[in-house]
N, C-alpha and C positions, 0 to 999 in steps of 0.2 A: 565592518569588526576585523580584526586580525585573528586568522584561523590558522593553525597548523595540524596538518592531516599526516600521521605516521602510517605507510602502507600504500603501495599505489597498485593495490590489487582491482578485482572488480567493484568493490564499497567503495575503496579509495578513490577509484577514477570518478565513479558517478557521483561522489559527495563533491569532489573537487570542481566538476563542470558544472555542477548546479551553484555552488556557493561563489564560485567565480561569476558564473554570469549574474548574479545579484548583486555583482559589486564589490565583493569582501576581497580583503589582502588575503591571499591565500599561498602558503608553503607547504610544499610535499616533502617529506622525507621519505627516502627507500634504498636501500642497498644495493638495489640494481639498477644499473647505470642507463640502461637500454628502454626499460619502462620510463623512466624519468625523461629520457630524451624524447619519448613518444608524447608524454604529456605537456613535456615545454613546448612543444610544435602545435598541438592542439589545443592546447588552452592557455588563458591568460593567468599564467601562475609562477610562483617561484620554487625553485628544488634545491636539496641539499641532498647530497649523496652519502649515505653511512646507515650507522646502527642507531634508530630512533630511541633506542633505552640506553646510550650515550649521552652523558653529561655535556662534552665538550658538542657533538652533532645538536645538540638540544640549543645550546648557546649559540652554535653557528644559525639555526632557523629563527633564533630571537625569541625561542618559549618563553623567557622569564618576562617578556613584554607583550603575551598575546592574550588576547581575551580565551582562547579556547583551543585545546589540543583534541583531536579525536584519533584514536589508536586503534588502527583497523588492519594490523598485519594478522598473518595466518596462525600465529601462536597467541594464546590467552595470556599467556606468563609474561610476554615482553608487553603485550598491551597493557596488563597493570603495573608492570614496572614504569613503562612510559610515562601514565599518569600520574603514578605517584610520585617519579623525578619532577614531573612538569610544576606540579603542584607545588613542591619545595623550592623547587627556582622562583616561583611567584606568576607562575600562569593560574589565570581567575576561575577557570572552568576545565572539567575534565571528562571525557567522553571514552570509555572502554568497551570494544567489542570484544563479547564472552561466548564462547560458541558449546563448551564441554558441558555439557548435562550435570555431570557430578560438580561442578561448580556453582550452578543456578542459586541454589538455596545459601550456601555460605558468602556468594559474595553480595547478596540483597543484604544479608546480615551483616555485613563489614563495609559497606557504600561509604557509610558518613566516615568510618575510621580512615578509608583509603582516599577519601574526598574526592569521590566522584559523583559527579552529577547526574550522570544515568548511564545505564549499559545496555548494550543493545545485543540481540543473537538473531542474527539473520534465520537460520533453520527454524528456530522455535515461532518466529513471527510469519515466514511463511507457512508454516504446519497451521496454524491459528488461522490463517486466510484460506486455507483449504477447506478446513474444517467448516467455517462459514459457509462456505459456500456450497459444500455437500449437503448442507441442513435445507436450503432452497436451491435445489439441481437446476431450475428453471431460470434463474438469473444467472447471468457471466460472472457479475462481482458484486458484492456488499460491502458497504463501508457505514461503520457506525458511528454516533456522534451523542454527545450527552449521555455518557456511562450505558450506550445501548438502547437507548431508548426511541430514539430515531434513525433511520439508516438511507442512504442513498444506494440503489440499487439499478444494474444496468440488464436490459435485455433488447433483443431484436423485434422490431413490429413486423409480422409475418404478413402476408399477402390475406389471410382471412381472418385479422385482426380487426374487433370494432372500431381500433383507433385509426385504421386508414383514413384518410381524407376529413380528419376530423381537427378543426383548431384546438388551441391546447386550453382557450377559454371556455371551449365546450367540455371538458373532461368530466370535472367535478359532477354536472348533470348526468352526463351520459352515462356514468360507472357508478353514481350514488354513494361517492365518498371524495374527500379532499385530500387532491395529492397535488404534486407540482415537477412539470418536466422541468429540469433544470439545467441540461445540456443534453444535446442531441450530435450524433456523428452521422453527419450525410456524404457519402461518396467521400469519405476523406476528410471532409472538412467540418471543423468543430463550430457549431452554432449555440451560443449561449441568447434562448430563444423569448419573444416575448408572448400576449395572449395572443396575437393574430396569427403566429407560426402554423400552418398545416401539416400532419403527420404524414407521409408516405412510406409504402411498403420497403423495408431493407433498412429504414432508420433503425440505428442503435440508439437507444433514449436512456438516461438516467433519471431517475424518479426519486423525488422526496416525499418520503411516509413515514408514518409512525410504525415501529418494530411490530408492535401488536395487530397490526392491521396487516401484514403481509401475506398471510395466509387469505384474507379476506380480497387483497388486491389480485392474487393469480386467481381466485375464482371469477372476479368481476371481469376480468380482461381475458377469461377463459384459456389460461395457460394451464397445461398439464403440470403438475408439479409431482409426481410419485414420489415416496420417502426411498431415500438409498438404504438398503437393509444390507448390501454386500459390496465389497470394494476390492479391487487388487492393484495392488503399489507395484510399478516396476521400477526398481532400483533402493537398495535397500541402505539409503544416508541417512543422516540425522534427522532431515527433515522426516522421513519415512518412520522412524523411531517415534519422533514426537506426535505426528499424525495418527499413527496406529494407538497410541497410549489413549487420545481423544475418544478415537473411534470405538474402539474396546469398551468403554466407559459408558458408551453411549448405546451399547448392546448392536453395534453394527459388526457384520462378518467382516474379518479381514483377510488378505492373502497377498504377501511379499514373494516377488520372485526377483532374485539375485543370481548371477554368475559367479560369486566370490564366495567359494565355499567358508572359508573362515568367518567371514563378515555374517553367513545366515546361520553357522553356530552360535555366535555371540547374539544375533537377533532372536534366536528360538530362546536363547537363555534370559534376555531381557525383557522379551515381549510373550509370555507364555499362552497369553487369549490369541494370538494370530496363528495363523498357519504359514510357516516358511518353505519356500522350494528354490532349493539351488539350480538354476536353470536359465537358458540364455532367453532373456525376456523381449529381446527383438526378434525373433523368430517365429513367425505365423503358426507354424504346428504347435510349439510350446504354448502359446497364446490359447490355441483354441482347445488343444487339453486341458490347460487349467482352467477352463470354463469361462472365458472370457465371451462367449455368447450369452451366457446364463447372468453374468455381472450387472449389477445397476451402475456402475462407475468404474471407472479407470484413472488411477494418477499415474503419469510419467515424470519420475523424479531420477533419472541417471545422469551422470555427469556431461554428456553432449546433447547440445539443444537438437541436432539433426534426428539422433534417436530417437529423444522424446516426440518432436514434431511427426516422425514417421509412424512412429508406435500409436500416438494419438489417431491419426488418420484413419489407419488401419481400424482401430476399434470405434469408430466413427462411422466406417463404411460399412460393416457388418451389424450395426443398429445398435450399439452400446448406448444407453439413453443420456450419459453424461462423460464428460472426459475434462483432466484438469491438466494442463502441460505447464511443465516448469520451463522457463526459458531465460537465458541472461543476455543475449545479445537483442536488446530492444530495438535495435536501428532497423530491423526486419518487422515492428509491429503493423506498418501499415500494410504488409502481404498476408498478415496471418487470418483476417476476417473470411478469406474464399479458402480456404484450408481445411476448415472443417476439424479444428482442435479443441472447439469448446472452450474453457476459461483458461486465461493466460494468469502464471505466476512468477512474479518476479523477484527473487529473494534480497536482491542488492539493490532494488528500487524502492522496496517495502522500508529496508533497513534505512537508507538514506532520506526517505521521507519524514521517519520519527526525528532523525538529526535535526533536519531542516526546520520542522516546526520547533522545534527546543530553541535552533538559532533567532528565528524570527522572534520567540517570545522573549530572548533577549536584546533584542532592538527596540523593543515596544517601549513607546512613551507614557500617555497616557490615555489613549483613545480604545483601550480593549485587547487585552493579550491573546495572543494563539493557543488555543488548548488541543485543537485537535488539528491534522493537516493529512488529505488524503487528496492522492493524484487518480482522475478518472479521465475516462477516454482516451485509454493509452498513453496516458503521461500528458496530454496536451491542452488540459484543464484541471483546475484545484477544487477542492471543496474544504473550505476552512472555518473552524468554530471558533468564534470570540466570545469573551465576556463584556458585555457594555462595562463601562466604567464611568467615573464621574465625570471624565475629560472626554467624553463620547459625543459628537455633534449630534444635534437634532432630537435630541430624548424626549420622549412623551410626545413628539409631534407624529401626525399620520404620514405614512411613507408616501402617501401622494402630493406632499407639499414638499419634497425635496427631490433632487436629479442624481440618480448615480453615475457614475463614469461608466462609459463603453464596455460592454462584456461583463457589468458586473450584476448579480443577482442574489437577492437576499431569498434563498431557498426556504428559512425554517428560522421560528423565533420559538424558543424554550422558556418557559415563566413558571417557576415555583411548580413543576410537574407537569403543566400543563404546555402541550405541542400547540404551535398556532402554525400554520399553512397559510403564509402572510396575503393579505390583499391589501388595497390602498388607503383603507381606512385603520389597519394596524399600525402598532406603533412600537418602538424599541423603548424598553424601561431599564431605568438601573438595574443591573445583576443580571440581566437576561443573557442567556445563551444565545449567539445568533450564525447560523449557518449561511456561510457567502460561497458562491461558484462564481469563477472567472476563469480567464483562459490562463495557462501555466506561465505566461512570459508576465504577467503584472507584478510576480513577487510581493506579494500583499503581507506585510507583517504587523498593521494595526488598523482596526475597525474604523478609524477615521479616513484612511486612504481609500474607501470605496467611493465617497461622495465627492459631486462635482463640487467645484469650488465656487461659492458665491450665492447657492442656492439655499432656499428655505423652507 
């Protein structure tokens, strides 16, 4: 596909990197020649230097013959103008990043009028992700499928866990419920396991289970999951505002610490249900004075990754039950496991994942469209949800009768509200939602791509 990205910032670069990796024809527009040169050196993309909202620049980028434009500059207004102009030129689809909370409702109202395929808001998406994590603090992350009825949850196998030394085929009998371990991170290596795989201490595992069974799962595994009643947020960003609104509605006590006085005044007006403190949240004495030892969770949302990491490490060292750390530089993911920073959230990656899902759905032929895409195991594996279509291979045939490609796993089947954790005797039927887990380099966009050729 021919795709134009306007804006070569964090989100724009992440998108260009992934889309180029998946062999799309990518052109990046930005008015900063230096960042374009960096992208040109690092990625297999074309670049155009200039204002993406300019008719001349869009024509230089061949927007008129493109399948998709993604406007991801720092300005909502410029993004919307880019998309409107691109649609007028003949671009088939347009996606705009819209960050200002004041625009959310009216953009949804005007989406069709503006010709937008979708809008993305990294801050709101990150806030929703953090809120979900705080609902079950024992999990490092949670990813939902089929409108929230099924989830893939991630946690570490502790040395005293009943899972240590057990093969995956033993788990249903061991814990008295049907679950499926769909991906394992062992010593930095991603494994898409089979039933003979034996779990070890320190494994970071991703488990597929019905959302309604998560409480039961934590009890069966002996995982302590105290309810979060109080949260301290360091950094008064847009994410903090969105997150606080959700937490306060749930009856959770929230305190935001930020060293910008004007921002604190603004937040106090916007968030009357929260306590706003004007102070330096990177100082240990400030954090202790504001009740860090007594809080249930700390969320670090400052602009600098280093500050977020240090504060989360400190919170963990003094026994705060749950920490959530915002990180933008994902190249350091492999180092995070040993730092004691709890759950890690990356807004640019969350946004990119949503757009990649849309792009893969556009590519679909007849084998089942991608509806949901989540990157798991620090982005090194993917969980994708498809709907089985008339053109999907091997419908109504037992899973044991055909072969999947290497590193492919059918994690869950959903049929008319019924959740099926699959075994060899189960089948994929027309209209089923099918959750597939694979390594991130597979780039699956069609359900038929998971099957080995020539199998029955």
